[in-house]
Structure formats: C-alpha cells, structure tokens
C-alpha distance (Angstrom), angle and dihedral (degrees) to the residues before:
residue distance angle dihedral
M1 . . .
S2 3.81 . .
G3 3.82 106.1 .
S4 3.79 117.8 129.3
R5 3.81 92.1 -124.9
Y6 3.81 90.2 55.5
H7 3.80 92.4 52.5
F8 3.81 90.8 46.1
V9 3.81 95.4 54.7
L10 3.82 90.9 41.0
A11 3.81 89.0 54.5
L12 3.81 90.4 50.2
L13 3.81 91.8 50.5
R14 3.80 91.0 46.9
I15 3.81 94.0 48.8
V16 3.81 94.5 47.2
T17 3.81 92.3 45.8
G18 3.81 92.3 48.2
F19 3.80 92.0 45.9
I20 3.80 92.7 53.3
V21 3.82 93.0 45.2
W22 3.83 88.9 50.3
Q23 3.81 90.4 54.7
H24 3.81 91.1 56.8
G25 3.80 89.5 50.7
A26 3.81 91.4 48.6
Q27 3.79 89.7 54.8
A28 3.81 94.1 49.4
L29 3.81 96.7 43.9
F30 3.79 103.4 36.4
G31 3.80 108.1 10.9
M32 3.79 89.6 -115.3
L33 3.82 126.5 153.8
G34 3.78 95.7 28.7
G35 3.80 95.9 -50.2
S36 3.79 134.8 121.0
A37 3.79 119.8 -116.3
A38 3.79 115.1 -118.4
P39 3.83 118.9 -126.6
P40 3.83 110.0 -87.5
L41 3.80 114.9 -92.5
S42 3.81 92.0 8.8
W43 3.80 118.4 130.5
P44 3.85 93.7 -102.8
W45 3.81 88.5 49.4
L46 3.81 92.0 52.5
V47 3.80 90.6 48.1
G48 3.79 87.8 49.0
E49 3.81 88.6 56.3
I50 3.79 90.0 55.9
E51 3.79 92.1 46.9
F52 3.81 94.8 45.3
F53 3.80 98.2 48.3
G54 3.80 94.8 28.1
G55 3.79 91.4 52.9
M56 3.80 91.5 53.1
A57 3.81 91.4 46.2
I58 3.80 92.8 50.0
A59 3.80 91.8 47.8
V60 3.81 92.6 56.1
G61 3.79 93.6 35.5
A62 3.81 99.4 -114.1
L63 3.82 117.1 147.3
T64 3.78 84.3 -14.7
R65 3.78 100.3 166.6
P66 3.83 98.6 50.1
F67 3.80 93.0 44.2
A68 3.82 92.1 45.3
L69 3.81 89.8 51.5
A70 3.80 90.8 49.1
I71 3.81 92.1 50.7
T72 3.82 90.2 46.3
V73 3.81 90.6 57.0
D74 3.81 90.4 43.1
M75 3.81 92.7 54.3
A76 3.81 93.2 45.0
V77 3.80 92.4 52.6
L78 3.80 91.7 43.2
Y79 3.79 92.8 52.1
V80 3.81 96.2 45.8
T81 3.80 95.8 44.8
R82 3.80 102.6 36.2
F83 3.79 111.7 19.5
L84 3.79 108.4 28.1
P85 3.84 92.0 65.3
L86 3.82 87.7 57.6
G87 3.79 93.3 62.6
F88 3.77 147.0 -63.8
P89 3.04 142.1 -81.2
P90 3.81 102.3 43.2
I91 3.82 93.7 -116.3
V92 3.81 89.9 74.6
N93 3.82 90.3 67.1
R94 3.81 119.6 43.9
Q95 3.79 97.1 -156.8
G96 3.77 91.3 44.4
E97 3.79 89.6 54.7
V98 3.81 90.9 49.5
A99 3.81 88.6 53.7
C100 3.82 89.6 52.1
L101 3.79 92.3 49.0
L102 3.80 92.6 48.8
F103 3.80 89.2 47.7
N104 3.80 89.2 55.5
T105 3.79 98.9 45.4
N106 3.80 94.3 44.2
L107 3.80 91.7 47.2
L108 3.78 89.2 52.8
L109 3.83 92.2 47.9
A110 3.80 90.5 50.7
F111 3.81 88.4 61.4
T112 3.80 102.3 34.0
G113 3.78 92.7 44.8
P114 3.81 122.2 -145.0
G115 3.80 98.2 -61.1
R116 3.77 129.4 -133.4
W117 3.80 98.0 -53.8
S118 3.79 98.8 66.1
V119 3.78 144.8 94.5
D120 3.80 89.5 -112.5
E121 3.79 92.3 56.6
A122 3.80 92.6 47.4
G123 3.80 90.7 52.3
D124 3.80 94.1 45.2
S125 3.79 91.6 54.8
S126 3.78 91.0 74.3
T127 3.81 104.2 25.9
V128 3.79 137.3 64.8
K129 3.80 114.5 -118.5
V130 3.77 112.5 -127.7
G131 3.80 139.5 169.0
V132 3.77 116.4 -6.3
R133 3.80 92.9 4.1
T134 3.78 90.4 56.8
L135 3.80 90.9 49.1
L136 3.80 92.3 49.5
S137 3.80 92.8 45.6
D138 3.81 88.1 57.7
L139 3.81 87.5 66.4
G140 3.78 87.0 79.2
R141 3.80 90.1 75.9
H142 3.80 89.0 68.8
T143 3.81 96.1 49.2
P144 3.85 95.7 109.3
A145 3.81 91.9 54.8
V146 3.81 93.7 45.3
L147 3.80 91.8 46.0
G148 3.79 89.5 52.2
A149 3.80 92.5 50.1
V150 3.81 93.9 45.4
R151 3.82 90.7 46.6
I152 3.82 90.1 55.8
F153 3.81 92.5 47.6
M154 3.81 92.8 47.4
G155 3.80 89.9 46.6
L156 3.80 90.1 54.8
L157 3.80 91.2 50.4
F158 3.80 90.7 48.3
L159 3.80 92.4 46.1
S160 3.80 90.5 56.3
Y161 3.82 89.5 66.5
G162 3.79 90.7 53.2
L163 3.81 91.4 50.1
R164 3.79 90.3 50.5
K165 3.82 96.3 47.1
M166 3.78 97.3 40.6
F167 3.82 101.5 38.6
G168 3.81 106.9 14.5
L169 3.81 92.3 -114.9
L170 3.82 129.0 146.2
G171 3.77 96.7 39.0
G172 3.80 98.3 -50.2
D173 3.79 140.7 101.3
A174 3.79 125.4 -110.1
E175 3.79 113.1 -105.1
V176 3.79 122.6 -115.4
F177 3.79 111.6 -85.7
L178 3.84 112.7 -94.8
S179 3.81 92.7 4.4
L180 3.81 119.9 134.4
Q181 3.80 90.8 -103.3
W182 3.82 90.0 49.7
F183 3.81 90.5 56.5
A184 3.81 88.7 47.0
G185 3.78 87.3 54.0
I186 3.81 90.1 53.9
V187 3.83 90.1 56.0
E188 3.79 91.9 45.9
L189 3.79 94.7 46.7
F190 3.79 99.5 47.0
G191 3.81 94.1 28.6
G192 3.79 90.7 53.2
L193 3.81 91.9 49.2
A194 3.81 92.2 47.8
L195 3.79 92.2 49.1
I196 3.79 92.1 49.3
A197 3.79 89.8 51.9
G198 3.80 93.5 39.9
L199 3.80 91.5 -126.7
L200 3.82 119.8 155.1
T201 3.77 83.3 -13.8
H202 3.79 100.4 170.1
W203 3.77 96.5 55.1
T204 3.80 95.1 35.4
A205 3.81 89.9 53.8
F206 3.81 90.9 47.8
L207 3.81 91.2 53.0
C208 3.81 92.9 46.4
S209 3.80 91.7 47.6
G210 3.79 90.5 52.4
Q211 3.79 91.6 49.9
M212 3.81 91.4 51.6
A213 3.81 91.6 47.9
F214 3.81 89.3 51.7
A215 3.82 91.2 47.7
Y216 3.79 91.9 49.4
F217 3.79 97.0 50.5
I218 3.80 94.6 41.0
N219 3.81 100.8 41.4
H220 3.79 107.7 21.8
N221 3.80 113.0 23.0
P222 3.84 93.6 65.4
R223 3.83 88.9 60.0
G224 3.80 94.8 61.3
F225 3.79 145.0 -56.8
F226 3.80 102.2 -90.4
P227 3.82 115.9 75.1
I228 3.81 91.8 -145.6
E229 3.82 88.7 60.9
N230 3.80 101.1 37.4
G231 3.82 94.9 46.5
G232 3.80 92.9 -116.8
E233 3.82 100.3 120.4
R234 3.78 94.0 104.8
A235 3.80 94.7 46.0
A236 3.82 91.8 48.1
L237 3.81 94.7 48.5
F238 3.80 92.8 45.7
C239 3.80 90.9 47.3
Y240 3.79 97.3 53.3
F241 3.78 95.2 38.6
F242 3.81 90.4 53.9
L243 3.80 89.8 45.9
F244 3.80 88.6 55.0
V245 3.82 91.5 48.9
W246 3.81 89.8 50.5
V247 3.80 87.9 64.3
A248 3.81 102.5 28.0
G249 3.79 97.9 43.9
A250 3.77 131.8 -139.8
G251 3.77 100.9 -53.9
R252 3.79 116.3 -149.1
W253 3.78 128.9 -20.2
S254 3.79 96.9 41.6
L255 3.78 138.0 125.8
D256 3.79 88.4 -129.3
R257 3.79 89.8 61.0
L258 3.79 90.7 50.7
R259 3.79 90.7 48.7
R260 3.83 90.8 45.9
S261 3.81 89.0 -132.3
D262 3.77 117.7 -175.0
S263 3.78 121.2 -122.8
P264 3.83 124.8 -129.8
G265 3.78 99.9 -92.7
S266 3.78 95.8 -28.3
A267 3.75 136.5 83.9
G268 3.80 90.9 -140.5
I269 3.77 128.0 -138.6
C-alpha cells in the first residue's frame, strides 16, 4: 500500500512502539523511569542494550526490520520464561500483556517495514538493497498474512477486557451496569469479537482506537509523561495498532476479505 495516510499511521505505530521499547531498555541499562539497572554484562543488561538502541532505531526507522525482529524474539522469550508461569491469559499479568503487545507490533513492523517516513526509506531511495537487506525486504510480501494473524491475536487480548468488565471473568469484577466502564466493556467485547472475525474491520478498529485514546488521556496521561510510568503502555499500543488497522484493513483470514468489502478511502492490505 502506498497511500500517504497509510504511511502516516504506520509511522505513528512505529514511533510509539520504538518509544515504549526504548523505555524498557532505559530501565534495564540505567535504572531510569522507575526501574532497576541490571548488573553490567548480565543477560538482562545485554537485552536492555538491544531494547535501548533498538527502540531508538525503530522510532526513527533505521534498520527497522532487523531490530523489530530482534525485539519480537526478545518479547517472546521474556513472556514464555518470566510471565507465562505467573498465569494465563495475558490479562492476568500487566507486564506479561505488555510483552505480548510489543511482540505483536514489532512482528508487524518486521513485515511492513518502516514506511515512507523513515531513515531506512531515505537511504533506500539512492542505494541498491543487497544481501541481508534484500532478504528482509522480501518479508513485505507476507504482510497481509501477518497482519491477519496479529489482528486476531490483538482482538483476543482486547476481548479479554470486555469479558472481564461485562461478566467478571479472568480475575476481575463486572462493572456497574450503564457506568462508563460498562460501556467501555461493550466496545471491548463486541469490538474484540469483530476484530477476531475481521468483520467491519475499518470502522471497528477506528472505534476501538478512539476508546483507547480516551482511556489513555483520561486515566494514564495525568500520572506522568512516560507510558512505562503511568501504566499506559497497553492503551497506547492498542490505540495505534487499531489506528493502523483502520487504514490498512484486516489482512487475510477475515470476513471482510470474503465479502470483498471496500475500505474508507483505501484498498487495504
């Protein structure tokens, strides 16, 4: 897809993802943002190096695909070894859910690439891609399939909030009928189901993105600027992923694809 709106929302997703990854690296390396520095040259310290410099690189769109792949592997290993033993599904552990969300957004970026507004794109405009860069650029051919898979996974994570708020499942309590949180649960329940199915994806994603933006600025932004400190990592990642889906579409494995639905001003991926 080459539309300017697509590249704009892809840049937003890339910047937010890189910024949040960088914060985790800053905690591990320097004890910044409320974290504890890992011992130098220890395994957590080395991972922190990847997150710190990889997060910055992803945010500006430099060597985006290799760094996004590295962070994807990092988050998968982190979740399986540290958070999965604490309980399943991911909603029962906040940091475990953040690892899942970062796994999803970085996996998607590894296949979409950085988009037009990036250091990578500026460099590619005057050079010929060879070797590893050519191999990694070929990942873009599989973007529709990866987007479809990530959409389903993100829909499941989003649905879990609706199940908790509406029915008191997954370790939570049902929200008071007709309260603001109850209405949020309605969006999460039916929005999550629609995203999993890939039904009316563009407008469902737009609604869900708006809800997450509202949640972030009402609940998290007043607590501080950095999402890792104000507890807004999940809301921010959901928000910008859904914003991307609003423009890019459902990808493969969706009812929209079967129905050949048209997107609002975009052909979709």
